[in-house]
NUTILO-321166 format. One record per residue (C-alpha): residue number from 0; y negated, x, z. Coordinates in nm, 3 decimals. Layout:
N
{NUM,{Y,X,Z}},
...
This chain:
86
{0,{0.647,-0.392,1.118}},
{1,{0.581,-0.031,1.044}},
{2,{0.436,0.182,0.768}},
{3,{0.538,0.544,0.713}},
{4,{0.337,0.727,0.447}},
{5,{0.363,1.069,0.291}},
{6,{0.188,1.248,0.009}},
{7,{0.396,1.334,-0.296}},
{8,{0.326,1.476,-0.639}},
{9,{0.075,1.251,-0.813}},
{10,{0.013,1.011,-0.526}},
{11,{0.159,0.858,-0.212}},
{12,{0.498,0.720,-0.112}},
{13,{0.538,0.478,0.178}},
{14,{0.821,0.304,0.360}},
{15,{0.729,-0.041,0.486}},
{16,{0.963,-0.181,0.749}},
{17,{0.976,-0.549,0.835}},
{18,{0.814,-0.686,0.520}},
{19,{0.965,-0.888,0.237}},
{20,{0.908,-0.745,-0.109}},
{21,{0.765,-1.082,-0.223}},
{22,{0.510,-1.083,0.061}},
{23,{0.405,-0.725,-0.019}},
{24,{0.382,-0.796,-0.389}},
{25,{0.146,-1.089,-0.326}},
{26,{-0.075,-0.882,-0.093}},
{27,{-0.090,-0.589,-0.337}},
{28,{-0.177,-0.823,-0.624}},
{29,{-0.461,-0.973,-0.415}},
{30,{-0.599,-0.623,-0.347}},
{31,{-0.580,-0.520,-0.711}},
{32,{-0.760,-0.834,-0.827}},
{33,{-1.024,-0.811,-0.551}},
{34,{-0.906,-1.137,-0.391}},
{35,{-0.792,-0.985,-0.060}},
{36,{-0.943,-1.062,0.278}},
{37,{-0.930,-0.703,0.402}},
{38,{-1.104,-0.372,0.338}},
{39,{-0.965,-0.294,-0.006}},
{40,{-1.217,-0.032,-0.112}},
{41,{-1.287,-0.092,-0.485}},
{42,{-1.358,0.281,-0.535}},
{43,{-1.013,0.369,-0.399}},
{44,{-0.844,0.088,-0.591}},
{45,{-0.990,0.229,-0.917}},
{46,{-0.822,0.567,-0.848}},
{47,{-0.479,0.401,-0.836}},
{48,{-0.296,0.428,-1.168}},
{49,{0.022,0.249,-1.070}},
{50,{0.203,0.079,-0.783}},
{51,{0.581,0.056,-0.778}},
{52,{0.750,-0.160,-0.517}},
{53,{1.122,-0.139,-0.438}},
{54,{1.345,-0.317,-0.188}},
{55,{1.548,-0.083,0.035}},
{56,{1.762,-0.134,0.341}},
{57,{1.539,-0.235,0.632}},
{58,{1.225,-0.294,0.426}},
{59,{1.051,-0.179,0.109}},
{60,{0.922,0.139,-0.045}},
{61,{0.597,0.159,-0.233}},
{62,{0.502,0.444,-0.464}},
{63,{0.133,0.468,-0.547}},
{64,{0.032,0.702,-0.827}},
{65,{-0.319,0.824,-0.890}},
{66,{-0.590,1.034,-0.730}},
{67,{-0.509,0.912,-0.378}},
{68,{-0.362,1.054,-0.057}},
{69,{-0.194,0.919,0.255}},
{70,{-0.492,0.996,0.479}},
{71,{-0.721,0.776,0.268}},
{72,{-0.475,0.492,0.205}},
{73,{-0.311,0.463,0.550}},
{74,{-0.601,0.286,0.730}},
{75,{-0.652,0.050,0.437}},
{76,{-0.281,-0.034,0.412}},
{77,{-0.248,-0.092,0.788}},
{78,{-0.541,-0.333,0.787}},
{79,{-0.443,-0.513,0.466}},
{80,{-0.066,-0.536,0.519}},
{81,{-0.032,-0.558,0.899}},
{82,{-0.377,-0.686,0.986}},
{83,{-0.474,-0.412,1.230}},
{84,{-0.746,-0.152,1.198}},
{85,{-0.670,0.211,1.277}},
C-alpha cells in the first residue's frame, strides 16, 4: 500500500495504491462523520469542501478540495488509511 500526494489548485490530489475504492470510501466517511479510530483532526476536516474518489489502474485517486495542503494531510492520511504514523 502506498500513498502519493501532491498539491494542486484548490486542494490536494493523491494516488492510493493497494486499496479498494469501497474500503477507502468507508474510511473517508468515518473520518467525515467523526467515527474514525485515528487522528482525524476536526479542524482540518472542516477545511475540506469536497472529496472525490475514483478507481484507476493499480489503485484509487482521491481529490480533496478546500483550504488544505499535502504537508498537512499526508500524516493524517497515512495513519488513518494505512495505520502507520509518520
